[in-house]
C-alpha positions in Angstrom: -22.1 -3.8 -8.0 -22.4 -7.1 -6.8 -22.9 -8.5 -3.1 -19.9 -7.5 -1.0 -18.6 -8.1 2.4 -16.0 -5.4 2.5 -17.6 -1.7 3.1 -19.0 -0.5 0.0 -16.7 3.0 -0.1 -13.9 0.4 -0.4 -15.4 -1.3 -3.1 -16.4 2.0 -4.9 -12.7 3.3 -4.7 -11.3 -0.2 -5.9 -13.8 0.2 -9.1 -12.2 3.6 -9.6 -8.6 2.5 -9.2 -9.6 -0.3 -12.1 -11.2 1.5 -14.6 -8.8 4.7 -14.0 -5.8 2.5 -14.6 -7.0 0.6 -17.3 -8.3 3.6 -19.4 -4.7 4.6 -18.9 -3.4 1.4 -20.0 -1.2 0.5 -16.9 -0.8 -2.0 -14.2 -0.9 -1.8 -11.0 0.3 -4.5 -7.6 0.3 -3.6 -4.1 2.8 -4.3 -1.0 0.5 -4.6 2.4 1.3 -4.9 6.2 -0.9 -3.3 8.3 -4.0 -3.8 5.6 -3.3 -7.6 5.9 -4.9 -8.0 1.8 -7.3 -5.3 2.2 -6.7 -3.3 -0.7 -6.2 -6.4 -2.7 -9.3 -7.4 -1.4 -11.0 -4.6 -2.5 -9.0 -4.8 -6.2 -10.7 -8.2 -6.8 -13.8 -7.6 -5.7 -14.2 -5.7 -9.2 -15.3 -7.6 -12.0 -12.3 -7.4 -15.0 -9.7 -6.1 -12.2 -7.2 -8.7 -13.7 -6.6 -6.4 -16.7 -5.0 -4.3 -14.4 -4.4 -5.7 -10.8 -1.2 -7.9 -11.4 -0.4 -8.7 -8.1 -0.1 -8.7 -4.2 2.4 -9.3 -1.4 1.1 -9.3 1.9 4.9 -9.1 4.0 3.0 -8.6 7.7 6.4 -9.7 9.2 9.7 -8.2 8.6 11.1 -11.3 7.7 8.6 -11.5 5.2 9.4 -8.0 4.0 13.3 -9.1 3.8 13.0 -11.6 2.3 9.7 -11.4 -0.2 10.4 -7.7 -1.3 14.0 -7.7 -0.7 13.9 -5.0 1.8 17.2 -4.4 3.3 17.4 -5.6 7.0 19.7 -2.2 7.8 16.6 0.0 6.7 14.0 -2.2 9.4 16.9 -2.2 11.8 18.0 1.6 11.7 14.7 3.1 10.7 11.9 0.6 11.8 8.8 -1.5 9.7 7.0 1.7 9.9 9.2 4.4 8.1 9.3 6.2 4.9 12.5 3.8 3.7 10.7 0.6 4.7 7.5 1.2 2.7 9.9 2.6 -0.2 11.8 -0.4 -0.1 8.9 -2.7 -0.1 6.9 0.0 -3.1 10.6 -0.7 -5.4 10.5 -4.7 -4.2 7.0 -4.7 -6.0 7.9 -3.2 -9.0 11.1 -5.9 -9.0 8.9 -8.9 -8.4 6.2 -7.5 -10.8 5.8 -6.9 -14.1 3.5 -4.1 -13.0 3.6 -0.4 -14.1 2.7 1.3 -10.5 2.7 0.0 -7.5 2.2 1.2 -3.5 3.1 0.2 -0.3 1.4 0.5 3.2 3.4 -0.3 6.6 1.6 0.8 9.6 0.5 0.6 13.2 -3.5 -0.6 13.2 -3.1 -1.1 16.9 -4.7 -1.8 19.2 -0.5 -2.1 21.0 2.1 -1.8 19.1 2.3 2.0 19.3 5.0 4.6 20.8 5.4 7.9 21.3 7.2 8.9 18.2 4.9 6.5 15.8 1.6 6.1 17.8 -1.5 3.7 17.0 -2.9 5.1 13.5 0.7 5.9 12.1 0.7 4.2 8.0 3.2 5.3 5.7 2.6 5.1 2.0 5.1 5.0 -1.0 4.6 5.2 -4.6 7.2 3.7 -7.1 6.2 3.9 -11.2 8.4 1.5 -13.0 11.0 4.4 -15.1 11.5 6.4 -12.5 14.4 7.0 -10.9 14.6 4.9 -8.1 16.6 7.4 -6.2 13.9 10.3 -5.5 11.2 9.0 -2.9 7.8 9.3 -3.3 6.4 8.6 0.4 4.2 10.0 3.0 3.0 9.4 6.7 -0.1 10.1 7.6 -1.6 10.0 11.5 -5.5 8.4 11.0 -5.7 8.8 15.2 -6.9 5.4 17.1 -10.0 4.7 15.6 -9.7 1.5 16.5 -7.7 -1.3 13.9 -10.7 -2.1 11.9 -11.0 1.9 11.2 -7.1 2.2 11.0 -7.0 -0.1 8.4 -9.9 0.9 6.4 -8.4 4.5 6.1 -4.9 3.0 5.1 -6.9 0.9 2.4 -8.9 3.9 1.3 -5.8 5.9 1.0 -3.5 3.4 -1.0 -6.5 3.4 -3.6 -6.0 6.6 -4.4 -2.3 6.7 -4.8 -2.9 3.6 -7.2 -4.7 6.5 -9.3 -3.0 7.5 -12.1 -2.1 11.2 -11.5 -2.2 11.1 -7.8 -0.3 12.8 -5.8 1.5 12.4 -2.7 4.0 14.2 -0.4 7.6 13.6 -0.5 9.3 13.3 2.7 
């Protein structure tokens, strides 16, 4: 493995994703909020990632989610930016904006502030969308990593997102 500033476990997970998707003939994309491009950074650490990795959208602000990924403002207003509905809309938006076969979206609260009783720091929501699957069938999950510190939450979220990009990965439904 070449020199990297990223944690070795993150780069190793990204390498597994690139190789598995290459073998499956599948192209992938991501939409990131709380991870701020960490998943994309990990994927692009892998030589030959361009065979598989199509696009990344870092939509940190709600306005970017609305404008870039076409998330409905009503979804964010009703459910919040950290919700299954928003993550699902982000994942669908990535598929619409790219030629990827599968996409994962991540939105959450990395901390140190921003948490609430209902959505504490460490809450991260993931959604996976696959081209050709019924968009009415929501594939999403909420995880509570706990207050691991900003970097710890972001790392765990990125690792989880990478696992979800593996062909055949399972994800809980709400």
